[in-house]
C-alpha positions in Angstrom: -39.4 66.6 110.2 -36.7 64.4 108.7 -37.0 62.9 105.2 -37.3 59.4 106.7 -40.2 60.5 108.9 -41.9 62.4 106.1 -41.6 59.4 103.9 -43.2 57.2 106.5 -46.0 59.7 107.1 -46.6 60.3 103.4 -46.6 56.6 102.7 -49.2 56.0 105.3 -51.2 58.9 104.1 -51.0 57.8 100.4 -51.9 54.3 101.3 -55.0 55.3 103.2 -56.2 58.2 101.0 -55.6 56.5 97.6 -58.3 54.0 98.4 -60.5 55.6 101.1 -62.8 58.2 99.4 -61.1 61.3 100.8 -58.7 62.3 97.9 -55.0 61.5 98.1 -54.0 64.4 96.0 -56.0 66.8 98.1 -54.3 65.6 101.2 -50.9 65.9 99.6 -51.6 69.5 98.6 -52.7 70.4 102.1 -49.7 68.6 103.7 -47.2 70.5 101.5 -49.0 73.7 102.4 -48.8 73.0 106.1 -45.2 71.8 106.0 -44.0 74.7 103.8 -40.2 74.9 103.5 -39.9 71.9 105.8 -41.2 69.6 103.0 -38.2 67.4 102.4 -39.2 66.2 98.9 -39.9 69.6 97.4 -37.1 69.2 94.8 -38.0 65.5 94.1 -41.8 65.8 94.4 -42.4 64.1 91.0 -40.2 61.1 91.9 -41.8 60.8 95.3 -45.3 61.0 93.9 -44.5 58.4 91.3 -43.1 56.0 94.0 -46.2 56.4 96.2 -48.6 55.8 93.3 -46.8 52.8 92.1 -46.9 51.5 95.6 -50.7 51.8 95.7 -50.9 49.9 92.4 -49.7 46.7 94.1 -52.7 46.3 96.4 -55.2 46.5 93.6 -53.3 44.0 91.5 -53.1 41.6 94.5 -56.6 42.1 95.9 -58.2 41.6 92.4 -55.6 39.2 91.2 -58.2 36.6 90.1 -59.9 39.2 87.9 -56.6 40.6 86.6 -55.4 37.0 85.8 -58.7 36.2 84.1 -58.6 39.3 82.0 -55.0 38.7 81.0 -55.2 35.0 80.2 -58.6 34.8 78.6 -59.2 38.1 76.8 -61.7 36.6 74.4 -63.9 35.2 77.2 -63.7 38.6 78.9 -64.0 40.8 75.8 -66.9 42.7 77.2 -65.3 43.6 80.5 -62.1 44.7 78.7 -64.1 46.8 76.3 -65.9 48.4 79.2 -62.6 49.3 80.9 -61.3 50.7 77.6 -64.4 52.8 77.1 -64.1 54.1 80.7 -60.4 54.8 80.3 -60.7 56.9 77.1 -62.5 59.9 78.7 -60.1 59.8 81.6 -57.1 60.0 79.3 -58.8 62.8 77.2 -59.6 64.9 80.2 -56.1 64.4 81.7 -54.3 65.3 78.6 -56.5 68.2 77.5 -56.7 69.9 80.8 -53.2 69.0 82.2 -52.2 72.6 82.8 -55.5 73.4 84.6 -55.1 70.5 87.0 -51.5 71.3 87.7 -52.5 74.9 88.6 -55.1 73.6 91.0 -52.4 71.8 93.0 -51.3 75.3 94.1 -54.7 76.5 95.0 -55.8 75.3 98.4 -59.2 76.9 98.3 -59.9 75.1 95.0 -59.0 71.9 96.9 -61.6 72.9 99.6 -64.3 73.3 97.0 -63.4 69.9 95.4 -63.5 68.2 98.8 -67.1 69.5 99.2 -67.9 68.0 95.8 -66.5 64.7 97.1 -68.6 65.0 100.2 -71.7 65.6 98.1 -71.1 62.5 96.0 -70.6 60.4 99.1 -73.8 61.7 100.7 -75.7 60.8 97.5 -74.9 57.2 98.0 -77.0 57.2 101.2 -80.1 57.3 99.0 -78.9 56.0 95.6 -77.5 52.7 97.0 -80.4 50.3 97.1 -78.5 47.6 98.9 -77.2 44.1 97.9 -80.8 42.8 97.6 -82.2 45.8 95.7 -82.2 46.7 92.1 -78.9 45.8 90.4 -78.1 47.0 86.9 -75.1 45.6 85.0 -72.6 48.3 84.1 -73.1 49.0 80.4 -71.1 51.1 77.9 -72.9 54.3 78.6 -72.4 53.9 82.3 -68.7 53.0 81.8 -68.3 56.2 79.8 -69.9 58.3 82.6 -67.7 56.6 85.2 -64.7 57.3 83.1 -65.6 61.0 83.0 -65.9 61.0 86.8 -62.5 59.4 87.0 -61.0 62.0 84.7 -62.5 64.9 86.7 -61.1 63.3 89.8 -57.6 64.3 88.7 -58.7 67.6 90.4 -57.0 67.6 93.9 -59.8 67.2 96.4 -62.1 65.0 94.3 -61.6 61.4 95.3 -61.1 58.9 92.4 -62.5 55.9 94.3 -65.3 58.0 95.9 -66.5 59.5 92.7 -66.3 56.4 90.5 -68.0 54.2 93.1 -70.7 56.8 93.9 -71.4 57.3 90.2 -71.6 53.6 89.6 -74.1 53.3 92.5 -76.1 56.3 91.2 -76.4 54.4 87.9 -77.8 51.4 89.6 -74.8 49.1 89.9 -74.6 46.6 92.8 -72.2 47.5 95.6 -69.5 44.8 95.0 -69.6 45.4 91.2 -69.2 49.2 91.7 -66.1 48.7 93.8 -64.7 46.0 91.5 -65.1 48.1 88.4 -63.7 51.2 90.1 -60.5 49.6 91.2 -59.9 47.6 88.0 -60.3 50.9 86.2 -57.7 52.5 88.4 -55.0 50.1 87.0 -54.7 51.7 83.6 -55.2 55.1 85.1 -52.3 54.7 87.5 -50.1 53.1 84.9 -50.9 55.7 82.3 -50.2 58.6 84.7 -46.9 57.0 85.8 -45.8 56.7 82.2 -46.6 60.3 81.5 -44.6 61.4 84.5 -41.6 59.1 83.8 -41.3 60.0 80.1 -40.2 63.5 81.0 -37.5 62.2 83.3 -37.5 61.8 87.0 -34.7 63.3 89.0 -34.0 63.1 92.7 -31.2 63.4 95.1 -29.2 60.1 95.7 -29.7 60.4 99.4 -33.5 60.1 98.9 -33.3 56.6 97.4 -33.9 54.9 100.7 -36.7 57.2 101.8 -38.4 56.8 98.4 -38.2 53.0 98.9 -39.8 53.3 102.4 -42.6 55.4 101.0 -43.2 52.8 98.3 -43.4 49.9 100.7 -45.5 51.7 103.3 -48.0 53.0 100.8 -48.3 49.4 99.4 -48.8 47.8 102.8 -51.2 50.4 104.2 -53.0 50.6 100.8 -53.8 46.9 100.9 -55.4 47.2 104.3 -57.3 50.4 103.3 -58.6 48.7 100.1 -59.9 45.7 102.0 -61.6 47.9 104.5 -63.2 50.1 101.9 -64.6 47.2 99.9 -66.2 45.9 103.1 -67.7 49.3 103.8 -69.1 49.6 100.3 -70.7 46.2 100.5 -72.2 47.3 103.9 -73.6 50.5 102.3 -71.5 52.8 104.5 -69.6 54.8 101.9 -71.5 58.0 102.8 -70.0 58.1 106.2 -66.7 59.5 104.8 -68.6 62.7 104.1 -68.3 63.4 107.9 -64.6 63.6 107.4 -64.2 65.4 104.0 -66.6 68.2 104.7 -64.8 69.4 107.9 -61.5 68.9 106.0 -62.8 71.2 103.3 -63.5 73.9 105.9 -60.1 73.5 107.4 -58.5 73.8 103.9 -60.5 76.9 103.1 -59.6 78.8 106.3 -56.0 77.7 106.5 -55.0 78.9 103.0 
């Protein structure tokens, strides 16, 4: 498979799995396992991963552009929301920095990915009963809930645990309304993606000059597909159908376990 084709496939995969609750990192680990030596970006994996993640930052900023603009231009009026996002981001940063080596090791352990996918499946199934619907009990996300959601996001650095799936599921478990759970989850992803990108970039990013164009393709494809996936997921969350993705991740976990 050529670098161009891999870039296209990985861009589509990243765009879909970054937002759909099926774990983008888990899919990347499995794809690299299955491609083996044919993986064209093996020597530039960090640069390619950075390009794909920055690509999926664009859909969030655009889809929630009214919220982002409001937070940026009227911080005093939105002090509580900003504080909630900061409180939720702190445990994510702490977990990511303290257990960086552990998470990196898991990227080379397909069976650990299989177990993590089962965890994601369990969280998704839990929303079948915890989600009381748009007309049921709604509880505003508070600081304690934000901290718990932030811990869930931090643990989702584990390949196989979906960031969107875990944070939305936990928000629903804590009594949040569907739309608010999705909104808070994706606004929370902005500092997480930006922070992770800075950490990757600070150590330097190297890649072969001939991969410039494929990297650009991956970036554009992940952004375009990601926007479509984000819109679809928000609709599914509002309809109370998040749990249905468990029917995908559980068989994928079995496939990951037996193919490693």
